[in-house]
Every structure is written in structure tokens, then in C-alpha cells.
C-alpha positions in Angstrom: 0.0 0.1 0.0 2.8 2.5 0.9 4.5 1.3 -2.5 0.9 2.4 -4.7 0.6 5.5 -2.2 3.9 7.0 -3.4 3.6 5.8 -6.6 3.8 8.3 -9.4 3.0 8.0 -13.4 5.6 7.3 -15.6 4.4 7.8 -18.7 5.5 10.8 -20.8 2.6 12.2 -20.7 1.3 12.3 -17.2 4.8 12.2 -15.9 5.4 12.5 -12.1 1.4 12.7 -11.0 1.0 11.2 -7.7 -2.4 10.4 -5.9 -2.5 13.8 -4.1 -2.5 15.6 -7.4 -5.9 13.1 -8.6 -7.4 13.9 -5.0 -7.1 17.6 -5.5 -8.6 18.0 -9.1 -11.5 15.3 -7.8 -11.7 17.9 -5.0 -12.0 15.5 -2.1 -10.9 17.6 0.9 -10.9 15.2 3.6 -8.8 12.9 1.1 -6.4 15.4 0.7 -6.3 16.2 4.5 -5.5 12.3 4.9 -3.0 12.2 2.6 -1.0 15.1 3.2 -1.2 14.0 7.8 -0.2 11.0 6.9 2.4 11.1 3.5 3.6 14.4 3.9 6.3 13.6 1.1 3.4 13.8 -1.2 3.4 17.7 -1.9 6.7 17.8 -3.3 5.3 15.4 -6.2 5.9 17.3 -9.7 3.4 16.6 -12.5 5.7 17.5 -15.3 4.4 15.4 -18.1 3.4 17.0 -21.2 -0.1 17.2 -20.3 0.6 19.5 -17.4 2.9 21.9 -19.6 1.8 24.9 -21.2 0.4 24.4 -24.2 -1.0 20.8 -22.6 -4.6 20.2 -21.4 -4.0 20.9 -17.8 -0.8 23.2 -17.1 -1.6 23.5 -13.8 1.5 24.2 -12.0 3.0 20.8 -11.5 2.9 21.3 -7.9 -0.1 20.1 -5.9 -0.3 23.4 -4.0 0.0 25.1 -7.4 -2.8 22.3 -8.6 -5.1 23.8 -5.9 -4.9 27.5 -7.1 -5.5 26.5 -10.7 -9.0 24.6 -9.8 -9.9 27.5 -7.7 -10.5 25.4 -4.4 -9.8 28.0 -1.5 -10.6 25.1 1.4 -8.4 22.6 -0.4 -5.8 25.2 -0.4 -6.0 26.0 3.1 -5.8 22.1 4.3 -2.4 22.1 1.9 -0.7 24.7 3.2 -2.0 23.8 7.1 -0.8 20.6 7.3 2.2 21.3 5.3 3.6 24.3 5.7 2.5 28.1 4.8 6.0 28.6 3.1 4.6 26.2 0.1 2.3 29.5 -0.9 5.2 30.7 -2.0 6.2 28.3 -4.7 7.1 28.4 -8.3 7.0 25.6 -11.0 9.8 24.8 -13.6 8.1 27.7 -15.9 8.5 30.2 -13.0 5.1 31.0 -12.3 4.2 31.3 -9.0 0.6 31.0 -7.2 -0.2 34.6 -8.2 0.7 34.2 -11.7 -1.8 31.1 -12.2 -4.4 33.2 -10.9 -4.1 35.5 -13.8 -3.4 32.8 -16.3 -7.3 31.5 -15.3 -8.8 34.6 -14.4 -9.3 33.9 -10.8 -9.6 37.3 -8.8 -11.6 35.9 -5.7 -8.4 33.5 -5.5 -5.8 36.1 -5.9 -7.6 38.0 -3.2 -7.8 34.7 -0.9 -3.7 34.5 -1.8 -3.1 38.0 -1.1 -4.7 37.5 2.4 -2.8 34.2 3.8 0.2 35.8 2.6 -0.5 38.7 4.8 -1.3 36.8 7.7 1.4 34.8 7.8 4.3 36.6 6.3 5.4 39.9 6.4 4.4 42.4 4.0 7.4 42.7 1.8 6.8 38.8 1.3 3.6 39.6 -0.6 4.9 42.4 -2.3 7.8 40.1 -3.7 5.2 37.9 -4.6 3.5 40.8 -6.5 6.7 41.7 -8.6 8.2 38.1 -8.7 8.9 37.3 -12.2 8.8 34.5 -14.7 10.9 33.0 -17.0 9.0 35.4 -19.8 10.2 38.7 -17.6 6.6 39.0 -16.6 5.6 39.9 -13.2 1.6 38.7 -12.0 0.7 42.6 -13.4 2.3 42.6 -16.8 1.4 39.0 -17.2 -2.4 40.0 -16.7 -1.8 42.5 -19.3 -0.3 39.9 -21.7 -3.7 37.9 -21.3 -6.0 41.0 -21.4 -7.3 39.6 -17.9 -9.6 42.7 -17.0 -10.9 41.8 -13.5 -7.5 40.4 -12.5 -5.8 43.6 -13.6 -7.9 45.9 -12.0 -7.7 43.9 -9.1 -4.1 43.9 -8.9 -4.5 47.9 -9.8 -7.0 48.4 -6.6 -4.3 46.6 -4.3 -1.7 48.4 -5.2 -3.2 52.1 -4.5 -2.8 53.8 -1.4 -5.5 55.8 -0.2 -4.0 59.4 0.8 -7.4 61.3 2.1 -11.0 60.7 1.8 -14.2 62.6 2.2 -17.6 61.2 1.9 -17.5 59.4 -1.6 -14.6 61.0 -3.1 -10.6 59.9 -2.3 -7.4 60.6 -3.6 -5.3 57.4 -4.4 -2.0 57.2 -5.4 -1.3 54.6 -7.6 2.1 53.2 -8.3 3.6 53.3 -11.9 6.8 51.1 -11.3 5.4 48.3 -13.3 2.4 50.1 -15.2 4.5 52.6 -16.8 7.2 53.0 -19.3 10.6 52.8 -18.2 13.1 55.4 -19.6 16.7 53.8 -20.4 15.9 49.9 -19.9 14.9 47.2 -22.4 12.2 45.9 -19.9 8.3 46.0 -20.8 6.2 48.1 -18.6 2.5 47.1 -18.9 1.5 49.7 -20.7 3.9 48.6 -23.6 2.4 45.1 -23.2 -1.4 46.2 -23.4 -0.6 48.5 -26.4 1.3 45.5 -28.2 -1.6 42.9 -27.2 -4.4 45.7 -28.4 -5.9 44.8 -25.9 -9.7 46.7 -26.3 -10.6 45.9 -22.6 -7.5 47.2 -21.0 -7.0 50.1 -23.0 -10.5 51.2 -21.8 -9.9 51.2 -18.4 -10.3 54.6 -16.6 -6.9 54.8 -15.0 -5.3 53.9 -18.0 -6.9 56.8 -19.7 -6.1 59.0 -16.9 -2.6 58.1 -16.9 -2.5 58.6 -20.8 -4.0 62.4 -20.8 -2.3 63.4 -18.0 1.0 62.0 -19.5 0.3 63.8 -22.7 -1.0 67.2 -20.6 2.9 67.4 -18.5 4.7 65.5 -20.2 4.6 64.0 -24.4 2.7 67.0 -25.6 5.3 69.9 -25.4 8.1 67.4 -27.1 5.7 66.0 -29.7 5.1 69.2 -31.0 8.9 70.6 -30.4 9.3 67.5 -32.6 6.6 68.5 -35.2 8.2 72.1 -35.8 11.9 70.7 -35.9 11.0 68.3 -38.7 8.7 71.3 -40.6 11.5 73.0 -40.7 14.0 70.1 -41.9 11.6 69.6 -44.9 11.6 73.5 -45.6 15.6 73.2 -45.5 15.5 69.9 -47.5 13.1 71.4 -50.3 15.3 74.4 -50.8 18.9 72.0 -51.1 16.8 69.9 -53.5 16.0 73.1 -55.9 19.2 74.7 -55.4 21.2 71.5 -56.2 18.7 70.9 -59.5 19.9 74.4 -60.6 23.5 74.1 -59.8 23.5 70.2 -62.1 21.5 72.5 -64.7 23.8 75.6 -64.4 27.7 75.0 -63.9 27.9 78.7 -63.1 25.5 78.8 -59.7 27.7 81.1 -57.4 26.9 83.8 -54.8 24.6 83.8 -52.5 22.7 80.7 -54.1 25.2 78.6 -53.7 26.1 79.6 -49.8 22.6 78.8 -49.6 22.9 75.6 -51.0 26.2 74.4 -49.0 24.6 75.7 -45.6 21.4 73.9 -46.2 23.7 70.8 -47.1 25.4 71.3 -43.3 23.0 72.2 -41.4 20.5 69.5 -42.3 23.5 67.1 -42.3 23.9 67.8 -38.7 20.3 67.5 -37.9 20.1 64.2 -39.5 23.4 63.0 -37.7 21.7 64.4 -34.2 18.2 62.5 -35.1 20.7 59.0 -35.7 22.6 59.9 -32.3 18.9 60.0 -30.9 17.7 56.6 -32.6 21.2 55.0 -31.7 20.0 55.6 -27.9 16.5 53.9 -28.4 18.0 51.1 -29.8 20.7 50.6 -27.2 17.6 50.6 -24.5 15.2 48.6 -26.5 17.2 46.4 -28.6 16.9 45.5 -32.2 14.0 43.1 -32.5 11.8 45.5 -30.0 12.9 48.7 -32.2 12.2 47.0 -35.7 9.7 45.3 -34.8 7.2 47.8 -33.3 3.5 48.5 -35.3 1.9 51.8 -35.8 3.4 55.0 -34.4 6.4 53.5 -33.3 7.1 51.7 -36.8 7.0 54.9 -38.4 9.5 56.7 -35.9 12.1 53.9 -35.4 11.8 52.5 -39.1 10.9 55.3 -41.5 12.6 57.8 -39.3 16.6 56.0 -38.5 16.5 55.0 -42.6 15.2 59.1 -43.6 18.2 60.1 -40.9 20.9 57.7 -42.8 20.1 59.0 -46.6 20.6 62.7 -46.5 24.4 62.3 -45.2 24.4 59.6 -48.0 23.0 62.2 -50.3 25.6 64.8 -49.4 28.0 62.4 -49.5 27.1 61.2 -53.3 26.9 65.2 -54.4 29.9 66.2 -53.4 31.7 62.9 -54.9 29.9 62.9 -58.1 28.4 59.1 -58.1 25.5 59.9 -60.3 22.7 58.5 -58.1 21.7 61.3 -56.0 18.3 61.4 -58.0 17.3 58.1 -56.7 18.1 59.1 -53.2 16.6 62.2 -53.3 13.2 60.1 -54.3 14.2 57.6 -51.6 14.2 60.7 -48.9 11.4 62.6 -50.2 9.2 59.7 -50.0 10.3 58.8 -46.5 10.1 61.9 -45.1 6.5 62.4 -46.5 5.8 58.9 -44.9 7.2 60.2 -41.8 4.8 62.8 -41.7 2.1 60.5 -40.6 4.1 59.7 -37.5 2.7 62.8 -36.2 -0.6 63.0 -38.0 -1.2 60.1 -35.2 -1.2 62.3 -32.3 -4.4 64.0 -33.3 -7.8 63.4 -32.7 -9.2 63.9 -36.4 -6.3 62.5 -38.4 -5.3 59.6 -36.2 -7.7 57.2 -36.9 -7.9 58.0 -40.5 -4.2 57.1 -40.5 -5.0 54.0 -38.9 -7.9 53.1 -40.8 -5.6 53.5 -43.9 -3.1 51.3 -43.1 -5.6 48.4 -42.1 -7.2 48.8 -45.6 -3.6 48.4 -46.7 -2.7 45.6 -44.7 -6.3 43.3 -44.5 -7.7 44.4 -47.9 -5.7 45.7 -50.5 -2.8 43.4 -50.0 -5.2 40.3 -50.3 -6.7 41.6 -53.3 -3.9 42.2 -55.0 -2.6 38.8 -54.3 -5.8 37.6 -56.1 -5.4 39.8 -58.9 -2.1 38.9 -59.6 -3.2 35.3 -60.2 -6.0 36.5 -63.0 -3.7 39.2 -64.2 -1.1 36.4 -65.0 -3.4 33.9 -66.6 -5.0 36.2 -69.3 -1.5 38.2 -69.7 -0.2 34.7 -71.3 -3.6 34.6 -73.0 -3.3 37.6 -74.3 0.5 37.1 -75.5 -0.6 33.7 -77.1 -3.3 35.4 -79.4 -2.0 38.2 -80.6 1.6 35.9 -81.6 3.7 38.7 -79.4 7.5 37.6 -80.4 9.0 39.7 -78.0 9.3 38.5 -74.0 8.7 42.5 -73.4 5.5 42.2 -75.0 4.0 40.4 -71.9 4.6 43.5 -69.7 2.5 45.7 -72.4 -0.1 42.8 -72.2 -0.2 43.5 -68.8 -0.2 47.0 -68.7 -3.1 46.5 -71.1 -4.7 44.7 -69.1 -4.3 46.6 -65.7 -5.8 49.8 -68.0 -8.6 47.4 -68.7 -9.2 47.3 -65.0 -9.5 50.9 -64.6 -11.8 51.2 -67.3 -9.7 52.0 -70.3 -10.2 49.5 -73.1 -11.1 49.4 -76.6 -12.8 46.6 -77.8 -12.6 47.3 -81.1 -8.8 47.5 -81.5 -9.3 43.8 -80.8 -11.1 42.8 -84.1 -7.9 43.4 -86.1 -6.1 40.7 -84.6 -6.4 36.7 -86.0 -9.2 35.5 -83.5 -11.4 38.8 -82.9 -14.1 36.9 -81.4 -12.1 35.1 -78.9 -10.2 37.9 -78.3 -13.4 40.2 -77.8 -14.5 37.3 -75.4 -11.8 37.1 -73.2 -11.8 41.0 -72.7 -15.3 41.0 -72.1 -15.0 38.0 -69.2 -12.0 39.7 -68.0 -14.0 43.3 -67.6 -16.6 41.3 -65.8 -14.7 39.3 -63.4 -11.8 41.8 -62.7 -13.5 45.4 -63.0 -16.9 44.1 -61.9 -16.4 41.9 -59.1 -13.1 42.3 -58.0 -12.8 46.0 -57.9 -16.3 46.3 -56.1 -15.6 43.8 -53.8 -12.6 45.9 -52.7 -14.1 48.5 -52.3 -17.0 46.8 -50.0 -14.0 45.1 -48.1 -12.2 48.9 -47.5 -15.6 49.7 -46.3 -16.4 47.1 -43.7 -13.1 47.8 -42.3 -13.7 51.3 -42.3 -16.9 50.7 -40.6 -15.2 48.5 -38.0 -11.9 51.0 -37.4 -14.7 53.9 -36.9 -16.9 52.0 -33.9 -13.5 52.1 -31.6 -11.8 55.0 -33.2 -11.1 56.9 -30.1 -9.9 53.4 -28.6 -7.7 53.3 -31.3 -6.3 57.1 -31.1 -5.7 56.3 -27.2 -3.4 53.5 -28.5 -1.4 55.6 -30.8 -1.2 57.9 -28.8 0.5 55.5 -26.5 2.7 54.3 -29.0 3.6 58.0 -29.5 4.2 58.5 -26.0 6.3 55.2 -25.4 8.6 56.3 -29.1 9.1 59.9 -27.2 10.6 58.5 -23.8 12.4 55.4 -25.2 14.9 57.8 -26.8 15.2 59.4 -23.4 17.9 58.5 -20.5 16.3 58.4 -17.1 17.8 61.9 -16.1 16.3 63.9 -18.9 12.5 62.3 -18.9 12.3 63.3 -14.7 13.2 66.9 -15.5 10.3 68.4 -13.3 9.3 69.9 -15.9 8.1 66.5 -17.3 6.6 65.5 -13.9 3.1 64.0 -14.4 3.5 61.9 -10.8 3.9 62.1 -7.5 6.8 61.2 -5.6 6.6 59.5 -2.6 10.1 58.1 -0.3 10.1 54.2 1.0 11.8 51.6 1.9 13.1 50.7 -1.9 14.1 54.9 -2.4 11.7 57.1 -4.0 8.6 55.8 -6.4 6.5 57.5 -8.5 2.7 57.4 -8.4 0.0 58.7 -10.3 -2.1 60.4 -8.3 -5.8 60.0 -8.9 -8.7 61.8 -7.2 -11.7 59.3 -7.1 -15.5 58.9 -6.8 -17.0 55.8 -5.0 -20.3 55.8 -6.7 -21.2 52.2 -5.0 -21.4 54.0 -1.8 -24.6 55.8 -2.5 -26.1 59.3 -2.3 -24.4 61.5 0.1 -25.8 62.0 4.0 
């Protein structure tokens, strides 16, 4: 009997599961108590088979105490801890997840509260704080884990538990919310909960009142002035780049360009090159803080700022070198630079409520509507191109390009069926042309319009949320290019500072009204 009680599964799928795991899953509290009293070593059993791993059917944390947490059994958890020792509440599985991580994973706010209550009863308060700030092997604390999974109930609970009430007057209270895990940290590669929420595009968490208040305060007191300053600097840069291009074109046409125009041309070369180099230094700082993967894999406003902005800053010094070295490819670089600078303007347009949602709509149409449409249309175009190439008895490969251009023009409504009657198979040529027009111009084009209309309607419903998300990305992009010393200037402070055991800590101060307390008496 002893051997059977201590026996564990040896099959790969259930490796390590023992009788205590089974009793917990069955919800048999009396059997759990008996096993814990008679065979306390069962508490150390680890169910590590593939069935109990992330991605498996029952990822319950491997250890019996974490099984009780994941199955939301308060009484059994209390029984296990009471008989085996409260220290088991601090256990982590082989992936670094503790009991609070599993409350997040299975969206168990009541169990989260219960565990925090047990921690406060049986350990110093620093232990609970340690559990709440403990990272798993994905470098995620319980708060950041809830942000990644979009667990609104647990995320709100964690925020509510972390707040410090400074004063209250009737239903109104002044609360301080710690920003250590919630807000972006300058000069660090560690991702905050706010960054994770933006990256995961969690609409439920983006819509939380606290998140909106944080974004509003941060924009008003910190980001707005840097954003407008950068916009003004960029407009000045566009002006000087335009003057520079005009003067260089004049110089190429008239080799006798001298005097003030020549001096302005050289000055704009030098001035814009210096601005571009300063921009590159700023981008290099952001790259070193974030890492190449996070820097270039960003989306929305961050993608424009990081990738497009870096390429534009690199191209202008290259253009200056090409011009003075006389390589002969400067016009290509000018064309690319003009396109990149035009695209970079969208970064600023995303920051305004009136234009931001429109830019998002356009980007979503390009990705979700135009790109799939082009894939389907290219297949149709290729088939009809070869068909007309054969019917017209073309003899050169370049004629394929001519036929493809003809078909594309037909898609846009530019066609002449009479011209096809002059070829060898006029009836077949006209028939194919009519079929192509019906499929491409009538069906495909209208399908694309319908798809884009549907996308516009969906984005318009969440336009305010979309705008908030892009504004967050702009603030993250601005802050990630700053050092901590630059960011913490007194003029940037949207937070209040409180001294504690761990040093000065930043808090967001919010005055809130508790409507659940009824009317004023």
C-alpha cells in the first residue's frame, strides 16, 4: 500500500503525477487532509508530463499546492498549507510562475485576493510585495502577465490592491497608484504593463479609466511639448531639404551657380546633415535601450518613428556624400528620401484626434484589404496576360509587360474592344476581354471597395480607442529615446514621488468618486 501511495505515473504524458494531484483535481478535501497528514512527502510531487505543461490540456503548475490554486479550491488550498506549512504558498513551477501568476492565467480574482490575504496573515508585508513583483521566465510579473493575457478583472484587482489612499471625503478619495510596473521606464529594455497592453491591442484594458487618466496626464504634462517641438523641427527640416534639392537641381543645370544661392546650398547641406546626425544619435540611443528586435518590430506610430525615421536620417548624409563625390545616383536617393519624409509626417498625424483614426484606417486597409486583393488579382492578371500574349502572336518577352499594362488599364476602365477585331482571332479576343472586364472591373474592384468599407466601419466604431492606442505609442517612442535623467526633469513630472524602503517611488495621483456608496448623506 505504501508503495502504491507514493507511486507516480512514468508515462511521458503524465510523468510525475501522484495520488495527491488526483485527490485535489477530484475536489476530495477529506482525502487531501488524510494524505497530507499520513504522507506529507507527497506535497513535493511534480507533474511534469506534457499533459501538465504550457500548451497541454492541464497546465496546473506541476506542484499540488498550485493544482489547488488553478482549480480554484480555497478550502483544499488552506488544508494543504495548514498541514504542510505556509511556506509552500511561495512555490514556483519550472517555468517561474507562482500562485499569483496562475490566478492571472485562469482569471481567478477571488483566489488572487485569498492568496494575498494568506500572505498578509502568515508573512511580513514585504513577502506579499515580493510575490507581486516576482517575474516568471518570460520576465512577466503578475500585473504584466495579466496585461499580456488581457485579464481585465485580475488586472483591475491588482491595480486596486496596489493603490494607496491619501485622503477621503465622503465618496471622494485621493489615491496614489504606483507606476513602477505600470508605466514605461526610460533607458531600460524592460517592458512595462502599458507597453504590453499597447502591443497586445487589448481593447478591454485600453478602455480602463485609470489607463486613460494616465495617458491624458502623461500627454498633457510630458509628451505634448516634446511632440509639438519635434513636429516644428521636422517642418523646418522639410523646408530646408526642399530648398536644398531645388538649388542642387539648379546647380546641375547651370554649372555657373555662385554667390548667395551657392552659399545657401552649402549651408543647407551642412545644417540638414547635422540635424540628421543628431537624429541618428537619438535613434541609436533608443535602439540600445530597446534592442534591435523590439525597436524594428514595433507597430503603428512606433514603426514610423523607429524604422522610417532612422532610414530618412541615414539617407540625407549619404545624399550629401553622393553629390559632392559625383557618383551619379543622387536623384535616386532624393526620391527615396522624399518618400520617407512624406511617410514620417504620418507619425505626427497619428497624434491628433481628427487625423489619427484616418491614418489607422488607411494602414488597416492596406494590410487587410489591398494586400490580399493584390495577391488574388495578380493570379488573374498572369493568366489573362499569357492568353492575350498568345492570341496577339507577340514575339518578344517584353510584350508580356505590354499586355499586363493593357489589362491593368482595362481594370481601370480604359479599354477599346474595336481594336481587338484587327487580330487573327477577333471573336475569341473580344470574348476574353469581356470576361476579364466582368471579373476584374465589376467583381474584383467592387469586392475591394466593399472590403475597405467594412474595415472603415469596424475601425470607426473604436476610433477613440484606436486614437488612444496610437497616442500611447507616440509617448512610448518619445520616452524610449530619452535617458532617465532627461525624463525625470521637474517640468516633465506627471507623477508624485513618495519615499519608501526601496527609495523614491513614482505614483499617479487620481481623485476618484466611489459611486457604489450611494448618495451623499
